[in-house]
Each structure stands twice: as structure tokens, then as C-alpha cells.
N, C-alpha and C positions, 0 to 999 in steps of 0.2 A: 117466251115472255107472256104471250096471250094465254097460254095454258095456265100460267101462274096466276094471272088476274082472274080468270074464270074460277080457278080453284079457291082463290081468296074469297070471292063473292059467295060461293057455295058454302064454304066453311063459316062465313059470317052468319048466313041464314041458319045453318044448323046450330050454331052456337046460341043464336037468339032463341031458338026453339028449346034448347036444352036448359038454358039459364033464365028463361023468362025475361022479366023487365030489368034484370041486373045489368049494370054498365060494366063492360069488359074493356080494359085498356089495350092499346096496340101491342105493347110489349107482352102482355099475357096471351094475346092472340098469336103472336109469332112463336111463343113457346108451345102453344097447342099445335101449331102447324108443324113445328119441328118434331113434336112427339108423334103426330099422326104419320109423318114421313110419307106423304103422298106425292112428293115431287118426283118426276120421272128422272131417275138417275142414269138412264140409258142414253142420254144425250151424247152424240159422238164427240162434241167439243170438250166435254168434261173427261171423257175417256182418253182423248189425245193428251190433254194437259196432265191427267193422272199418270199416264205412261211416261211422260217426260220427267215429272217429278220423281217417280220411282227410279228411273234410269240415272238421274243425277245423284240421288241418295245412294243407290247401290254402288255407284262407281267412284264417288268423291266424298260423300258425307257420312258413310256408315261406320267409320273408325272412331267417331267421337259421339258424345251426347249432343242432341239437337234441340235447340230452342226454336219453337215455331211462334212467330209473332204475326198478328193480323190487326188491321185497322177497322174503323167503323163500317166501311163498306162491306167487309166480310163478316160483320157482326149483326148488321141490321137488315141488309138487303137479303130477301129470301133466296134469290137465285145464287148469289155469290156465297151466301152462307151454306147453301147446299153443296157448292163447289168445294168449300173448305172441309165440310163433313165427309165428302167423298174421298178427299185426299187423306184425311186422318184414318179412315177405315182401312186403307191399304197399307198403312205404316205399321206393320207388325214385325218388322225385322230390326228396328232400331229403338233406342231409348230416347224419348222426347218429352218435352213439357210445353204446354200451351200458355201463351200470354197475350193479353190485349195490349196494344201499343201504348195506351195511356196508363196502364197498370205496370208495365215493364220498366224496371230501373236497372241499368247495367251495374251500378254501384252496389245495389242490394243483392242482386243475384250472383255477383262475382265472388262473394264471400262463401256462399253455400255450394257453388258449382265446382266441378272438377276443373282441372287446368285445360283439358281438351274439350272445347265446345264449338260446335258449328251452328249456323243460323239459317232458317228459312223464313222469309218475310213475304206475306201476302198483303199487298197494299194497292191503293189507287194511284198514289203519286209517290215515287221513291224519295222525294224530298223530305218525307216524314222521318227518315233515318237521321237527318241532320240534327234534330233536337231530341230525339228519343232513344236512338240506338247507341250513339257514342262511338268508341274506337274499337277496332278489331285488328289485332296485330297478328296473332297466329291462326285465328279462326277463318274458316271459309264461309262466305255469306252468299246465299242464293235468294235473289229477289224476284218474285213473281208479281208483275204489275200489269194493270190494264191501261196505264197511261199511254199517251201518244209518243211517237218517236221524238217529238220536239221536247217533251218533258224529260225523256230519258237522256237526250243529248245535253240539255241544260243541267241535269243532275251530274253528269260526268264532268262538266266544266266547273261545278261548284266545289268549294272547299270540303264539303261533306264527303265526297267520294274519295278524297285524299286520305281520309282516316281509315279506309278499308283497303288493305292490300289485295286480298284474295276475293274479288268481287265478280259475280256473275248475275246478269239480269236477263230474265225471260220476258219478252214483250208478248203477253198473252191476250192483250185487248182485242186485236183483230180476230183471233180464234174464238174467244168467248162471246163476242158481240156480232159475229157473222150471222146474217139472216138466211144465207143459203144453207139449207139442211143437207143437201146432197154432198157438199164438199166443205171440209174444215180448213180454214186458213192456216198457213204455216206460222210457226212460232220461232221468231228470231232470237238468238242468244248473243248478248253483248258483254264486253268487258271494257276496261279503260287502259290506256297507255299513260303512265304517270310521268310527270316532269318532262313534257315535250319541249319545254323552254326553260330559261333561267328563272322565270317567275313562278315556276311550280305548277303550271297548268296541266290539265289532263285532257286527253282526247278519246273519243269513242271509237271502238274497234268491234266489228261484227265477226264473230268466231265461226258460227255455223247456223244451220236452220234445222228445226225439228219438223220433218215432213214424212208422212206415212209411217209414223212410229219408229223413225230412225233418223240419224243425223245425216245431213248431206255431205259433211266432211268428218267422217268418224275418226280420222287420224289426228285431229286437232285436240290439243290439251285445253280443256275448258278453264283450267286454273293455271295459266302459264306463269313462268318466272318473270317478275317485274323488274324494272330498272336495270335492264341488261346493259344499256348505254350510260348508266349512272344518272346523276341529277342534272346534267346539262348546265353546269356552272351555277346551280342554285346556291344561295348564301344561307348558311346556318349560323345562328348567333351562339357564341361561346362565352360563358361567364367564367372569369378566371381571376385568381389572386396569386401574387407571388409566393411561392413555397419551394425554393431551390432545394435540390436540383430538378424537381419534377416540373416546376413552372417558375420561370424568372424572365426578367427583361434586361437586355443589354443595349446600351446606346449605339446608334449608328453613326459612323464617322463619315458624314456627308457635309458638303458645303452649302447645300440648298437650305432655304428657309422652309421648314416643314411644320405641320401641325403637331401638337403634343402626341396624338395617336400615331403619327407617322414617324416621329423622331425616335421611337423605341422599337426594338425587335423582340418579339416574344420567342422564347426558346425553353427547352427543357425536355424531359423524357416524354411526358404526356403530350406536349405540343408537337414534338416530332412524330409521335405515333399518329396523332390526328391528321397531321399534314400528309403522312404516308397514306392514310385512308382516303383523304381528300383527293390525292393524285389518282388513286385507283377508281374511286366512285365518282370522280368528276364533279366536285362541289368546292365551294370556297368557305372560308371561316371568317366571320366577323367577331373579333375578340374585343371584349370590353371589361373593365373592372367591375366586379360585383357591387351592386348598389346596397345600401344599408336597408335592412328589412326589420320588420317587427319581431321576427323570431330571435333576433339578437345581433350584437355588433361584431361577433367573432367571424373570422373569415369563412369557416364552413357554413355557418348559419346564413350568411349573406348570399352565398352561392345557392344554397337550398331555397332561400327565399325567392331568388330570381327564377328558379325553375318552377316553383309552386305558382308564382304569379305569371308564368308563361312569358317572361321577359327574355328568356334564353332557351335554346333547345338543348344545349349541353353545358356541363359544368365540370371544371377540373381544378384541383389544388391539393392533390394528395388526399382525397376524401376517403375516410374510413367507411367501410360497408357495415353499418350497424342495423340492428332490428328497428330502431326508432326511425331511421332514415328511409327504410324500405316502405314505410307507410306513406311517405311524402313523395319520393322520387323512385325511379328505376335505375339499376346499375348494370354496367357492362360486366363481362367476365373479369376475373381478377387479373390485373396487369402485373403487379408485384406485391410482395408482402413486406410489411413494416412491423416494428415491435417497440415497446417501451424499454429503454435502457438508460445507462448512466454515462455521463461524461465528467471526467475529473482531470486534474493537472498531473502531468507526468514531468519528470525532471531528469536531465542528464548529469546533474551535480549529485553524485552519490554521497551518502553519509560516511565520512572517513572514520568515525568512531567504531564502526563495525570491523575495521581492519585488525583490531587486537584479537578478537575471538572469531571473527568471520571466516578466516581461511580453513579452520578445522571444525568439523562437526563435533557436537558435544560428546558423542561416543568415543571419538579419538582421544579427547582430553581425559576422559575417564580411564581409558585403557593405558594411556601414557603414565598417568599418576599411579595407577595400580602397579604397572610394570616397574617403575622406579622405586616405589615403596617395597615391593617384594625383593628387588635386587639388593637391598641392604643386607639381607640375611646371608645369601651366598657370598657376598663380598666380605662380610664379617667372618664367615667361616674360613674363607681363603686367607684372611689376614691373621686371625687369632687361632685358627684351627678348632674353634668351637663357637657356639652361639649362647653359651651360658652367661657370658657377661652382659648380653643384651637383655636377657631375662632378669638377671639380678639387678642391673643398673639401667633403667630405661633412658637415662641421660646419654647413654652411649649411642642411642639412635641418632641424636643430633650430630654427634661426632662422626658417626659412620656416614650420615647423609652428606656432611661437608666433605668427608674424605672421598665419597663417591663422585660428587660433582667436581671436586678439586682434581681428582684423577682424570676425569674427562677433559677438564679445561687445560690442565698442564700435563697432558698425556706423555709428552716426550721430554719435558723439562723438569719434571718432578723426579728428583734423584734421592729421595729420603730412604731411611733404612727400611721402611715398610713399603717402599714403592714397588709397584708391580714389575718394573723393569729390573729390579734387583732380585726378584724371586727366581727360584730355580724350578718352580712347579709349572709344568706345561698346562695343566688345567686352569690355573690362575691366569696365565697369559692368554689362553684361548677364550676364557670367559670374559675377561676385561676387554679384549680385542673385539669380541662380538658386540658387546655393549657399546663400545666406542663407535663402531660402524653404524649400529642402530641409531645412536644419538646423532651422528653426522647426517644421516638420511632424514631423520625427523626435523632437525634444525634447518637443513637445506630446503625441504618441502615447505616448512612454515615461512621461512624468509622469502622464498620465491612467490608464495601465494600472497603475502603481504604486498610485495612489489607489484604484482599483477593487479591486485585489488585496488591499489592506490593510483597507479599510473595508467590504467586502461578503463576509464569510466565511460565506455561507449554504450553499454547496455542500460536502458532507462529504467527508472523506478516507476512502475505502473500498477494500477488497481484494476483487476479484470473480472472479478466475481463479487457477488453479494457477500460471501463469507469474508473476503478481504476487506470490504467496506465496513462490516461490523467489527472485525478484529482490530482494525486500525482506527476505529472511532470516528468514522465519517458521518457527517450530517447531510441530509438530503434537502435540496431545494428544487422548485419547479415553478412554472408560470401560474399566475392566478386566473388564467383563462385557457381555453382549449380543451378542457376536460381532463387534463392529466392529474389534477388534484383529486379526482374522483375515480379514475380508472382502476387503481390498485387498492381502494379502500375495502373492497368486498373479498379480498383474498384471505385465505386461512393459513397461508404460509407463515411460519414463525419468524423466519429471517426477514421477510418483507414487512411484517408488522414492526419489527425492531427498527428497520430502516425508516419507515414512514411514520413512526410514533411522534416525531417532532419535526415535521416538514415545514420548510420556510418558503413562502410564496413571494415571487418577484414579478415586476410589471412587464419586463421585456428581457430578451435573451442577452443583450449587450450589458445591461446592468448586472445580470446574474454572473456572467463571465468576469466582469471587473471585480465583483465582490469575492469571487473564488480566488482571484489572483491577489487581491489586497490582504485577505485574511489567511493566506497559506501558511504563515509562520505562527498563527495563533490557533486556528481551527481548520480542519480539512472538510471541504464541502464537495459534494457530487451533485450534478444537475440531472434531473429526470426529464426525458423528452423522447421525441421520435428518433429512432436510430438512423434513418435516412438523412434527416435534417442535421443531426449532430455530426454524422460522418462528413457531410458536405462542409459543415462549419470548421471541422478540424483540418480539412484539406484546402480551404479557400483563403489561406493567408489572413485569418481573422485576428490573430494576436501579434501582428508585426510590431506594435508599439511595445511589446515585451521581448523583442528579439535580443536585447542585450542580456537577458536572463535565460538561463538554460532550462526553460520550461516549454511544454507543449500540451495540447489538449488530446486526451486519449479517450476513445469510445470503448466501453466495455464490450467484450464479445458475448457475454451472457445476455440472453433475450428473455424478457419477462412476458408481458401480455402481447400476443400476436394480433396483428390487424391486417385485413385485406384492403387493398387500394384498387379503386376502379373509377371509370368515367361515369358521371351521373347524367341520366336523361330526365327530361320532364316526364311526368307520369303519363303512361299510355302513349309513349313516343312510337309512332307507327313504324319507323325504320330502325327500331332498336335491334331487331334480329340481323338486319343487314350490316350494321356496324359491329355487332358482337361476333358474328361469324368471321368477319375479317380480322378482328382482334385475336380470335382463337387460331386462325391460320398464321398470323404474325408470330404468335407465341410458339407454335409448333415448328415453324421454319427457322426460329432463332432470331428473327428481326428485332423483337423486343430486347433480347439480351444484347444484341449488337448496339442498339440505341443507347442502352445503359452504359455499356463500355465506352462508347464514343463520348458521351457526356463526361464520364469520369476522367478520360484521357485529356479532354480539352480543359477541364477545370484544373487538373494537375499541371498542365503546360502553362496556363495563364498565371496561376498563383506562384509557381516556382518554389513551392515549399516542400521540403523533404517530408515525406509521410512517415511519421514515427510508427504508424501501425504496421509498416512493412518490416520493422525490426522484430525479430523473434522475441517473444516475451521472456524475460530473464528468469532462469531458475535460480534457486539458492544454491549455487554451485560451490558448495564447501567440500573439502576433502572428507570423504566418509571412510568407514572401515574397509569398504570394498576397494578403495584406492590405495590403502596402505597395508593390505594384507601381506604383501611381499616382505615388508620390513619386519613384521611380527613372525613370519615364517623363518626369516633369516635369524632373528633373535632366538626363536625356539630351537632351530637347528644348532646354533652355537652353544646354547645351554646344554642340549643333549650331548653334543660332542665333548663339551667340557666335563660333563658328568661322567661320560664314558672314559675319558682320559684320566679323570680323577680316580675312577675305580681301578683302572690299570695301574696307575701310580700307587694307589693304596695297596694293591696286591703285591706289586713289585717291592714296595718299601717293607711290607710285612715279611716277604721272603728274605729280603736283605737283613732285616732285623733278626729273623730266625737263624740265618747263617752266622751273623755276628754273635748272637747269643750262644749258638752251638760251639763256635770257635772259642768263646770265652769259657764255656763249660769245659771243653776239652783241655784248654790251657790250664784251667783251674785244677782239673783232675790230674793232669801231668805234674803240675806243681805239687799237688798233694802227695802223689806217689813218690816223687823225687824227695820231697821233704821227709817222708816216712822212711824211705830206705836209708837216708842219711842218719836219721835218728836211731835206727836199729844198729847200724854199724858202730855208732859211738858208744852205745851201752854194753856191747859185748867185751868181756875180759879176755885177754890173750893167755893162752896156756903157758905156764912157766917152762922156761928152757931147762931141759934135763941134759946134763952132759953124759956122753957115752962112757960106759964102764967096760972094762975088759974082763973078761972071764979067764 
């Protein structure tokens, strides 16, 4: 220090000679001194501190960018300024940036910096970090201070140290201020133990000492894991609003006179998850209803407002993780996923008018009609042995149609002259018999399907996709708050635009459900909302006042806009990583899934309502061509067999006719020969009898 004063006087005189009578300010003089660089940098205390800083950087801070912050002492005092300059000259292995403490703003630099940033702070009093430095969650902070051990101890007890998880302080005051030039004082390294009691106090811990350019305890980790024993029962404030099944309140059945806060028990998926974390990390939860904020009266805005105003440390109510909220609060990892979907009325009372044409698919009706129309021609052929009458007189089609159905109806009682029972043709009998069997099967299948359709109405009528909503003319309604009226407006999907073209806004969910039920005979409505909340609604005995009607609430399986749900922290929450790491472990181990299943089971047990979603969605189970192929195969086989029999009979009849014709010809020829011989004998004159003469 004496050398610095002598050098200052010499420089002042030289400057007076150089600049004459001009007045030179102290700041200009210090700049000239720094430029001349005449201070002896070979001081052993500076070299010791420099070696310590480089050791800490190379071992703990070199993996990230480093921000170096200094206060007025290291900016104005020549000696400490030279200490800082010496430190900077040796930092050639890392990326760093230099800030004055009054020029540094954590909010301003956080935008431009990368995510991985560490800090080195040169200061006289570590308390300066309370107002200028802010929070450090992931970063490692190394403070080099010349303050006394009492200042360091008070800093560890202050709330400012609780904002820095990875904190290391080097007490360099004795080393830099030591008068003995032969020996440099040791530099002690401190950190803090956080939450040593339920009030959240911190205590000072000495880790090691830098002596003779090495650590006295080299095996000690200078950035140890904090909160090994948890938070020692510390109380964190939780802002919550009911949003079942994620967060809800159930009354306690107790006989004692309790306060309103004690008379209810908070429960839900997020509540149980936080209680699980509280049991492991040893803290308690103080749950209160979110207060009204200037950001809005909606539930989510009220919780965000509490976190922004630091009225709460955590916030839960099925909060969606959106970009707009990330600028206000921090979020945990995704707990579960939600999406926008529709809820509509389902009914067990099926429409009976569908029983007429419902059992058969339209393709069967077409095939049956074609089959019966084509059957007229072979029947006419078997009846009249030609189809010329149908071509000459189309009115015969009506007669043959009535004859065909009359034959099937009075199959065994019809004994007319032209009845198939009186025919001697095997092809006719085979053809009519095959058609009769075909008709019996078709009639039986149709009758049985109608009976099943009418008497077994267990499969509900539901709407499960957006295409069904559009095809069946549904209109969409949603709440006038909560953001659902805006979430799907930016979509380019044609189906969604048709659904949301004429959306109806409702004040609350109860009015929306009542409106859907009241207008079910006039218009069909579907409600747009959170799938998790709507599923809980459909399972929680919500429409017991409509239990005399065969209706229920059905949540569509189609998922529209997906959302991630997480726990909200106040901005720069120091223990965010501690909570988030446990949430990730709970997800990987299946604890979150177990909590969700337990909540669903308890809700189902308490409500006692049969869940219609467990019923398989009904298909339009009409008889199709695949179901009746055997009947048409039977009919085709009968027709082919009848045609084959007809061909045999035709050949047989033709041969018989040939034989008959040949017999007739032979008889005719014999008759002609006989008649010819008789005619020749009749025309011959007998020779006159001559008497014998004697000679």
C-alpha cells in the first residue's frame, strides 16, 4: 500500500509537468495509472488468490458461460482494481463477460444469455447480492469478498442467501490485507446449509481452506447437494381453486366446531402429488383459495396473479402451460395431458322407426329385389314353357309376380292346375323348392333381426367424432370464460370451422347441461370443454335429476387441441428443480398414474353411476352381404341344378319325341304298305276257268 501511495505522488508530479497548469480529475488520473500499469503484480497475496480463482473455475465453472460482477471497491481502489485485472488476465480458458454491479441487471441479461450461466462476484460486502444479483436456480455462484467473517455469517442468515442454491464464498480479506509479506494468510471457503429449521433459516458451513496453493480438504465437494434432509417442516403457500378431479374439496365428517379452512379437506390428483412430495422433502402445505387479481376474475388468472404478487409459492388448478404464462410464472414438468373435446347426450332409448329397414343393409335390399324380379322369367318359363307372353303382354308381369309370391305363401295348400305340386317336371320342382328355401331364410333373418333390434336396446346411441356431430346437425356451446371460445378459432380445419361457425356461449356448466337436456327434442347440442373435467362430470352422478329418462352424458373420444398441465411456481422459484426432479421420478415410477387411477376409482365408488363410456360404442350392425352370402350361394346352386335337370329333361323329352315320331312314321309306313297291297289285289281280274277237253 505504501508503494501505491508513493507511485501515486510520483505520477501526479509527472502529470503536472506533462500537462502544465491543466486540471486533471481523479478518474482521469486512475485511467492513466491503469494504462501505465506500474503496480507490482508479483505480490504473493494476489498470486495466491489468482491460483484459487483459477482452481475453482477449472474444476466447477468452466462448463458454462461466466458473468463476472464487481462492486465500487474493485472499480475505484487502485490496489483492488489491480487484483481484478490480474484475475482477468489469467482467464483465457473460459467465456466470460464483465459487469459493474450497478450496471448489471439479471432481468436484462437473462434474455440475451444462454441457459447455462455461472457467476463470479468480487465485492466488499456480500450483502450487495441481495438487491442487485437476484435469483440463481441452476447457476453456480462464487463470491470473493474482503468482508469480515461476521459479515459473511450475517449474509448466510439473511433471506438473500436463500435465493442462491449453489453458493460458495471465499473470505479473501485476511489474505489481501495481510501486512506480513513473508507469509500469506489462508483463504477460507464457506457455503450454507439451507432450511436448518421450519422458519427457513440458513447456517454457515466451512468447507475447506486454501493454503499453500492447495485445499486442506481436497476430497470435499465445494458445491454439495443441498436440502438432503428436506425443508425441516417449512410451510409453502399453495394457491388453489376447485377443478375436479385435479383439485376439489370434500367436507369432513367431524363433530367438532372447526374453522371454515379446517372444515374442508382438499383432495385431487395434483393435491395428492404435492402431498407425496411434501412427505419426501419434509415440508407442509398451506392451501388457500386464490384471491381476485387485476389480471382477471377467471380461476387461472387469479392463481397466476397470486404467484406474480408473491402471495403464494405454488399454484394448482389444472393450469395449462401456455407461452403467455411462461413469461409470468415457471412450470413443473408435464403432469398429465388434457385436450378440448365435446360432451353430448347419449340415450338408451333407441329409435324404433329404424326397425323397418334397419336390420338389412341397403345392398341386401337391392339384391333381394333384383333376385325376385329376375325370378319371374324362369317361373314364367316353367309355367308356360316360353317367355313370349311376357314380352308381348307386359301385364303378365303383374300376374306372374302375384303367382310367384302366392306360390311361396301357399306352397303346400295351392292345388291349382298350374300349381308346382301338380307338375311332373323335376326342374320346376327343384327351382321352386330352392326359391322357397331362400325365401324362408331371408324372412327368418329379417324377422329375427327386427325382434333383436326392438327388444334389446342396451347399446346406447352416442356421438363420438366431429364428423358425426356435423352429419347429425349438432350445434356447439361453450363457456363465455376460460378461453375455450378462442382456443379453436385459429384452426384451419374445415370440420372444426363448421362446428364452431355458430357457437353458443353459456355462463356456467350447470346451465349448459340443463339447456342440452331441455332442448334434446328440438335441437342437438354438444358442449366444448376440458376432457378431464367433462369425464369427471359424466362419472360423478351429475344428472341424477334426469334418472327417470334413459339419457346419459357421453364424452367424445376424439381429441382436438392438446394441452399440457403442470404445477405453477412463482417466477425464479429457487427450489423449482427440487420439486421438478421428484415429479419426474414419480412419473417414471408410475406413482402419478396410480394417483389418477385411485381418484377415478373413488369417484366411481362414491357416485354409484354406471359409466356408459365402458360400453362399446355401437356399430351400425345391419346384416350385410357378407352375412347372407350363403343364402345366395344356395339360391345359385339350386338354379344351376334346376337348369341342369331341365337340360336333362329336355334331352330326354326330345329323345322320347323322336321315338314316338319314329314309331308313328313306321306305323304310317306299314299302314300305307298294307293299304297298297290290298288295293293291288282288288284290281287284278281272275283268269277265266277253262274246262278240260279230251283229246
